[in-house]
N, C-alpha and C positions, 0 to 999 in steps of 0.2 A: 719242574722247577729248571730244566734245561732247556722245554719249548718256550716259557716266559722269558727266559734269560733272551732264546735267539730274537722272539720276535719282537722286544723290546730295542735289543742292539740293532735291527736291521734300521729303524727309523733314524737314529741316530747316525749310523753308517750313513745313509741316505742322505741326512743333512748336512752332515760334515763334508760329501763329496771324496768322500776316501775311495781307495782302491780305485781298480783298473775303470770301474764304471762313470768316473769322472769324464776320461774320453770320448765313452757313448754319449753323455751327458752333451759335449763340445759339437760332438755329430748332429743332434736333435738341434742343438742350438743355433748353429750355421747352417742348416735346412731352413729354419724358421727366416734369417737372417736373407738367404738366397732368394726365398718368395717375396721378401719387403724388397730388397734390390731391383730385381728383375720387375717388379710390379709398376717402378715409379719410373722406367723407361720403356716400357716394352709397348706403351701407347704414342708412343712418338711417329712410328712409321705406321702405324694406323690411322693416322689421322685423315688422312682422305679420303681411306673407304668410309669410314663413320661420316665425313660430311657429305660424301655420295648418295648415301643409305638413309640416315638420320634428318639430314637437309639442318642442322642447328644453323640459328644466327650466329654474328660474328660474336657476341657477348658471350652467348651458350657453347662456342666453340671454344673462347677463351677458358670458359669457368672450365669446361670438360678437360682439357689439359692442366689447370693450375688448381684445380681442387684437393686432390690427393696431397701432394706437399704441403699445399696449405694448411689443411686442416690438421696431417700431422704433425707439421711445425708447432701449431698452436695447443697441441695436447700433449705435447711429448712432458713437459713438465708434470703437468696433470696424473696422467696415468704412470710415471715415476713414483712420486711419491705415493699415490695411491696403492702401489703395488708395495712399497716399503711400510705401507699401515696393515692391509687386509693380507696378506700376500703375494709376492714377485710370481712364483710360479701360477698361482689362481688367475691373475691377470693375464700372464701371460695363454694360458689355455683358454682367457674368453676372447683375447684376441684372434686365435685360431680360425673358433667359432665361426667369428664378425668377419675375418675375413674372407673365410667360406662360402658364407651367405653372400656378404658382397658382390662377390666373383662372377656367383651363380647370377646375379640381380643383375651386375653390367655384362652380364655375355647374352642376358634375354632382353637388355634394355630395347624398346622401340622410338624411344622420346630422346629428344637431348636431356629435355628434365630429368627423366628416369636416368640416365646415365652420370649425370652430373651428382643425383643424389647417391647413385649407387659407389661413383666415385667417392663422396663424400665421407661414407661407410668404412671406405677400403682404406683410408684415411686413420678416420679412427681406429681400425685395427693397427694399421700399423704402428700407429704410436703407443698402443699396449704395447706390441710385439718387442720393438726395435729397445728402449730402458731396460726390460728385463731381460734380455739376451744378455747386455753386459752385466747387470747386477747376479743373476744367477750365476753367472762366470765370473766373477769376482769371489762368487760365495763357494765355487765347488773347486774353486783352484786357489787354497790360503797361501800356497809355497809362491811369490811372485816370480821366482825362477821359471817355473811351471804354467805361470799365469802369464806371464810375459810369451810363452811361445803358444798360446792357447790365442792369446788376443792378437797374435801374426796371424794366426790360420783363421783369425774371426776374422779380419782384414782383408788377409787373402779374396777369402771368399766372398765380401762385399763388393772387389773390386771385378770378382767374375761376373756377378750379379749385372752391375752396370754395366757392362761390355756385352753381357749375354740377351739382353732386354732387345734392344734392336733387331741381333741376328735370329733371336727366335721368333720375333716379330714379325719378321721379315719370310722367314719360311714357311711362318703357317699362315698370311695372309697369302702366300702363293696355291697354297692348297685347301683352304678353306677360309669362312668366313670371318672378318673382324671380330667376332665373338669370341671365338678361339682363344686369341691373345689372354683371355680373361678365362676360361673354362681350365685351362692349363693348371690352374692353381687348387682347383676342386680336389684332384684326387691326392697331392701330396697335402695338403692341410687333412684328408682324412686319414691318413697315416700318422701323422704329426701328433695329432689329437691323443690317440689312445695309447700313442707310444709318449709322447710329453707324458699323458697324466701316471704311465708306469715307473719313466725311469728319471725323469724332473725333482730334484729337491725341492721342500717348499720352506721359503725363508722371509724373514720379515724384521722391519727395524723394531727401535723399543717400545712403538706406540704409547708413548706418554701424552696425556692429553688429549683434546678431540679433534677430529679431522679440520684443518679450516677449510671447509667446501667453502665459502665467499671469496680466500685467497686463493685457490685453484681457479675458480672462476675467474677474478681479475689475471690471471698470469695467462688463462689459455686465450681471453680476449683481448687483452694486450699483445698478447705475442699473434693473435691475428692479423690486429688491425696495422700492425707493424711490418709483419711479413709483406699482406696485401700492398701498403703504401709503397715499401719497398722493389716489391714485383713490379707493379705500375711504373712506376722511374724506370726501373731497367728496361720494361716493354715500349718506352719512350713518351710516354704522357708526359704533360706538361709540369710543370713542376705548382704550379700556379689552379692544376685542374680542383674542383671541391672533390671530386670522387678518389683524387690521389693521396690530400691534403688533410680532410678529415680522418680516413682511416690511420695516418700516419701519426696524427699529435694526440687521436685519442688512446691511440693504441701505447704510446711512447707517455701519456699522462698515467693512463691503468697502471703501467708497470712500471712507474716512480711510485705510483699510491703502494703497489703491493710490497714495494720493497719495504717502504717505511712502515707498513703494516705487519712485517716478516720479525721486523725488530722491536716492534713493541709486547710482540704477543711472546707470554711465557715460553709456550709449545710451538714453535712455527712450523709451515708446512715445511719449509727448506732451512737449513741452517747456512745463512749468507755469510757465516764466519767462516766457511770454508774457504770464500776468497780472498779471507787477511793470510791465508795459508800464502805463500809466494809461489810454490809449486804447483798447487791447482790455480790460482789465476793466472800465471804463466799460460800453462796447459791448455785452459781455453781461450785465452786471449791468441796463440799459437795456431790453435786450431781455429778461429776466426780467419785469421790472416793468411791462411794458407789458402783457406775455400773464396776468401775475398781476392786474392790474386788469381786465382786460375780457373774458376769457374764460369767465369764470364770470357775469358780467353779462348776455354774449350769450345763455349760457342760461337766466337768469331773465326775460330782457328776451321770448324765445319763447315761455316760459309765459306773459309776461303778455298778450301779440297772442293766444295761442289760447283761455287758461282766463279772462281776466278781461275783456277786448275781443269774446270767442267768433269768431275768424277763423279761416279753414278754414288746414290745412296749406298748399296754394298759396298763400291771401292772406297767410297769415304771410311765406313766401317770398317774393312777387312785393312788400310791404310793406320788407323788408331787401333788396332789390334795389339803393336809393339807396345804403346804405352800400358795396357792393361797386363802383359806379359811380364813385363819391367814391374808394374807395381804389387805383383804377386809374388816376385821372386824376393823383393824387398819385404813383404807381411813375413816370409818364409824364414828368412834370415834375420829379422828382426830382433829376437829373443837374444841371438848369438850376439849382435851387433849391439845389442844393449848393454849385455854386460862386460863385452871389450871398453864400450868407448862412454858408457853413462850416458843418461841422458842430456845434459848439455852437449856435448859435442855431436852427439848424434841427430839430435833436431836442429842444433844450428847447422853441420855440415849439411844436411839432407836441404832446409832452406838453400844454402848457397848453392849446392848443385843446381839443384830446379832453376834457380837464380841464371845460372850459366847456361842451363840446356834454353830460357826463354831468350836471353840475349842470342843465342847461337842460333833461334829459329828466326831472327832480323835478315839475316840472310837470304830471306825468302823473296822471289820475284812475280814476275807473272809467269815465267815458266815451273813445269814441275820438275826439283830436283828430290828425288828419292830417298837416296843415301842421307841426304844433310837429313830429310823429315825424321827417317827411319831412327837414327842418331838421335836426333833431338828428343824426340819421344822415349826412346829408353832411359835418357836420362832424366827426362822432365816423370816419366812414371815412376822408378826407380828414387827419385828424390822426395817426389812427395808424398810417398809413400811411407819413406822412412820418418819423415816429419809427422806425420799425422801418427804414426805407430808410435812413436816415440813421446809426443803428446798425450795421446788417450791415455797408454800404460801408464804416466806418470800423474796424470789426473786420475785414474780410477784408483790406484795404488796409493795417492794421498788421502783420498776420502774414508771416511771412516766405514766401516763395513754394514752398519746398521743405516746407512744415509746411502748403500750405493745406488740404487732406484733413482735417487736426486742427480746424482753425480752425473749418473749415465745422459739422466735427461736434460743436464746442464751442457754435457758435452755434445749431444744430437740435436741441441737446440740451438748449440754453437755451431755447428758443422752449415744446418739449412739459412742462418741468421747470416754467416759469414757467405754460402753460395748469394741468397738472394740480395745483400750489398754489393757484391762484389759485378751481380750483373747487371744492376744499377752505375756503379760507379764507370767500370771500364766500358759499359755499352756510351756512358756519358762522354767518357773520352772517347771512343772510337768517332763517335758523331759527329763531335766537335774538331774531329780532324780530318773527318773524312767530306763532310759538307762542303767546305769552302772552296773546293779544289771544281767544283759544278756551278759556281755562278757565272761564269764567263768562258763558257763553250761556244766557238763560234758556229752560228748557224740555230742555236736552238734557244727558244722563247723562255723568257724569265719563267713563266709559270710553270715548263717543260723542268727546267731545272731546277726549281725549286721541289717539285717531286720526287726527283731522281736524286735528292739530296736525302730523302727521308732513307734508303737501303739502296744497298747496291741490287738487290731483286726488282726494286721498284723501278731502280734507272734502266736496268735491261727491261722493262716491259714498257718503258718511256721510247726508249731506242727504238723500239719495234714497231710502236706505234708511228715514230716521228719515219722511219726509214732514210734512204738515202746516205748521200754522204753526214749530213748533219745526227742521225742514226749512229753510221758508223762514230762519226767524233764523239759523242756521247759516250757510246758503251766505251769505248778506250778510254775516256778521262775519266771513268765511274769507276774502272779497273786499277789506273792508277792512283786516283785517291785512295780507295779500300786500302789497297798494297800500303799506301805512305800511312793512313790510319794504323791499319795494323801494328807496322813498325812501333809508331808512337806509343801505342796500347802495351805494346811487348816491353819499352824501358819502361813504363809507369808500372805495371806487375812486376817487375825483376827489381823495382825500389822498393816496394810494397814486401817482395818473399827479402829484400836485405836488411827490413827494417825488421823483419821477424826472427832473422839469425841474431841479430843483436838483444833482441826480446828474452832469444830463446838461452843468454848467456846467462840469466835469474834461474836456470832450473839446476837440479844438482849435479855435483859433478858426476859422482858414480852412482853404482845404482846399489840403494840399501835395500837388501835380503831379510826377513823377518828370521829367526834363528827357529830351526826344528827343537820344541820342547823335547821330544823322544830320544834327543842327544844327547841331552844333558840329565846325567842319576840323579835321581834325589837322595839328600845326605842322610845316612843310615841314620837309626834314631839307637844311643848307648843301652844297653840294657843293664837295669840297677845290678849289684852286685854285693855281697856283704864286704869282701876287702879289696880294693885294689888291685889289676895283675902286675907283675913284675913289670911289662914291657906288652903295651896295647899294642904295639906295631907288630910283634912277633905273634900276636896272639888269633890265628885262623878265625873265622867267622862260623857258628854254626851252620849247616842245612838250612834250618829253619828259619834262622836271622837273615841268611841268603837271599831263598825265598821270597821272605817278605819284602827286603829290599827291592829284588828284581819284579817284584807285584807294584810297588810305590813310583819306579822309575821308569 
């Protein structure tokens, strides 16, 4: 009987996330997140080597870079809700296996088409892994104070992965061929798969009613079209282009039909009533605004460092490291700040600090000012991570545990969608402020000015072909116009961040932690006696009654 009891207790303990094992589970989940975050950025430095080896067309190269985030964003809701239905651990382990197989396929790809397919499979694996890590974390840390600390570590690892990708890719490319940036995933997945199968708990939602397959496909197709259209706008494509308008319109239409379908169904794929909760909807909105204001800005800042200050890619990556370290520090301190200040003040202050850092960056000019950049990047990283930490923690804690996968998918989708919209919006602002300064450069033909107005990199190419005084004048005008456009974009970004600070005022003032049931003893049942005792308070409990009360409590 003892053996049976022990065997039955082990699954219960693992499913509840009790004991020190939950921290081991956190390590496994963070390893998964690190791989996905690294893979999202590791290919950026390998694009020249891929282009030289595989000779892809311009369209193929675009899809090689964009397929992974596009597919991942489109499938987050599908696999997040599927994990709630069939088991989050099961979906996570399948994601591990697919990620490893796709990494091998990408490393050995000999054509651009093969690499696109491999990157798409990597996106599918990433979509299976990302919401599962957050939903399992929600389960194994039922106490909100411990969960806040775990989310802080989780978010710090995400920051490390995003920064590690280009550095790791650059190191591997110096010693091996471009496929090595994918092979690094395989040994880690071979370790994570058996360890995850052994240690990770299984959990799922209530599972009422059939899984809405049609709704899941509608959500996936709608997100794919919407994110694709937004990315094309951010890439400088014309608004009137059929390849931009059609995906965007069809995607938005499918998402509207998906919402109406979920509202009519008795057992919806995702409970959209979560958005009626001010804390949940506000948290999602804060994530979108934070990414909308900053992702496009990050790309523009990288262009400023390389094209205006003429820093090498490695020097650019090193110059951005303070931002990463500050984000890691904010993630590790996030739980303590959340308890001390509460979600409202923490998220709002994070937005304000980030807005101040963005305005500080407007002091940048044509010459390098390393102390200014380091100071601004430290404030930027700390403020941004403070904002995202408070928003993610509030969103996840507000969602019911049985819908943790769907809630995590909403958070990750809002992150990706905000990033795509930010690239499109801030890119458009940048182009609108940059191009007019190149229309009347002395000695430069109108056709050359028009080509130079597309981007600073293209302006440098045109100036090199022109040569002489005209080329020098065009180069100087393009650099000055880019700095002016960057300043305008920074002010727009700061305005969006202040809007986020105002939105965050709808969050709760204090961090509401669930009570621990074990700390409240159960009331003792009275034992019937023939005659009432003269003084119940003076009568001590018998050893048997005390033992029974202890077991109940």
